[in-house]
Each structure stands twice: as structure tokens, then as C-alpha cells.
C-alpha positions in Angstrom: -8.1 -98.6 66.8 -6.6 -99.9 63.6 -9.8 -101.7 62.6 -12.1 -98.8 63.5 -13.8 -96.8 60.7 -12.1 -93.5 60.0 -14.8 -91.4 61.6 -14.6 -93.5 64.8 -10.9 -92.6 65.4 -10.2 -89.8 67.8 -8.0 -86.8 66.6 -5.1 -87.6 68.9 -4.9 -91.2 67.6 -4.5 -90.3 63.9 -0.7 -89.9 64.2 -0.3 -93.3 65.7 -2.7 -94.8 63.2 -0.7 -93.3 60.3 2.5 -94.8 61.7 0.8 -98.2 62.0 -0.3 -98.0 58.4 3.4 -97.9 57.2 3.6 -101.6 58.1 2.3 -103.5 54.9 0.7 -106.5 56.8 -1.2 -104.1 59.1 -2.3 -102.0 56.2 -3.6 -105.1 54.4 -5.3 -106.4 57.5 -7.0 -103.0 57.9 -8.2 -103.0 54.3 -9.6 -106.5 54.6 -11.4 -105.8 57.9 -12.9 -102.6 56.5 -14.1 -104.4 53.4 -15.7 -107.1 55.6 -17.4 -104.5 57.8 -18.9 -102.8 54.8 -20.0 -106.2 53.4 -21.8 -107.0 56.6 -23.4 -103.6 57.1 -24.5 -103.3 53.5 -25.5 -106.9 53.1 -23.3 -107.5 50.1 -23.2 -111.3 50.0 -22.1 -111.4 46.4 -18.7 -110.0 47.5 -18.0 -112.8 50.0 -16.1 -115.1 47.7 -13.9 -112.3 46.5 -13.2 -111.3 50.1 -12.4 -114.8 51.1 -9.9 -115.2 48.1 -8.3 -111.8 49.1 -7.8 -113.1 52.7 -6.2 -116.3 51.5 -3.9 -114.4 49.2 -2.9 -112.0 52.0 -1.1 -114.6 54.0 -2.3 -113.1 57.3 -2.7 -116.2 59.5 -5.3 -114.9 61.9 -7.6 -113.6 59.1 -7.1 -116.8 57.2 -8.3 -118.7 60.3 -11.3 -116.4 60.6 -12.1 -116.8 56.9 -11.8 -120.6 57.2 -14.4 -120.5 60.0 -16.7 -118.4 57.8 -16.3 -120.9 55.0 -17.5 -123.7 57.3 -20.7 -121.7 57.7 -21.3 -121.9 54.0 -24.8 -121.2 52.8 -26.0 -120.0 56.1 -23.5 -117.1 56.0 -24.4 -116.3 52.4 -28.1 -116.3 53.3 -27.4 -114.0 56.2 -25.6 -111.5 54.0 -28.1 -111.5 51.2 -31.6 -112.3 52.5 -33.6 -109.6 54.4 -34.7 -112.0 57.1 -33.3 -111.9 60.7 -33.7 -114.2 63.7 -33.0 -111.2 66.0 -36.5 -111.1 67.4 -36.4 -114.8 68.2 -33.0 -114.6 69.8 -34.2 -111.7 71.9 -37.2 -113.6 73.1 -35.0 -116.6 74.0 -32.6 -114.4 75.8 -35.4 -112.8 77.8 -36.8 -116.2 78.8 -33.4 -117.4 79.9 -32.9 -114.3 82.0 -36.3 -114.7 83.8 -35.5 -118.4 84.4 -32.1 -117.5 85.9 -33.7 -115.0 88.2 -36.1 -117.6 89.5 -33.6 -120.4 89.8 -34.8 -122.9 92.4 -37.6 -120.7 93.6 -40.7 -121.8 91.8 -42.2 -124.2 89.3 -43.0 -124.0 85.7 -46.5 -122.5 86.3 -44.9 -119.3 87.9 -42.3 -119.1 85.2 -45.1 -119.3 82.6 -47.1 -116.5 84.3 -44.0 -114.2 84.5 -43.2 -114.8 80.8 -46.8 -114.1 79.7 -47.3 -111.0 81.9 -43.8 -109.5 81.6 
């Protein structure tokens, strides 16, 4: 709930959310997570270094660990946030193929799998 966007929070949860925001570390975590969500959704890769620095300065251990993992991704993450390309269609095709293969486990050979993939 704390990391949801304001329009995603239900009316009755607003009071609890306001009380949670009185805790400075939670408020800082919420700000950093919202900034990261906007950066992802709007593909603002140029803001990534600033966000990573803000996370390191925050002292929030869990977010710092998350940011360290993102830094290991390096140029791949920056490309994902800036370039218009997506491997979503490829991942979808691989997922579909794996699902068909699991459904047929031990029942047939490669020829039947090939036919099911091509016709399905």
C-alpha cells in the first residue's frame, strides 16, 4: 500500500497511509519507489544515475541492495530504459513453447511438438 500510486490507494486506507508517512525512512522509501516507477513507465533512463545516488544517500539497506543489483546490470538496464525495443514478443513465444512442451511431457516426440507449435 505504501508503494502504490496515490490513485491506486483505497479511500479507507488513506488514514493509515498518512500515519505511515510520518516515519521519515518510510516516507523516503516511498519517494524513491515512486520515482523509480515513473522512471520505468516513462522510460527515463537519463535519471537512473541520479536515482541510484539518491538511494545510496538514503541509507535504506533494502533499497541499497536493490540498487546494487541494478548497477550490476549496467548498460543492459540503461538500454531497457532508453531504447524503444522490447524482447517481450520473443519472451512470449518462448513461454508459449515451454507451456506446450510441459503439456506434452513424455507423451510424444519432437515431430508432434513441432506440429502443435506450428498449428497452435
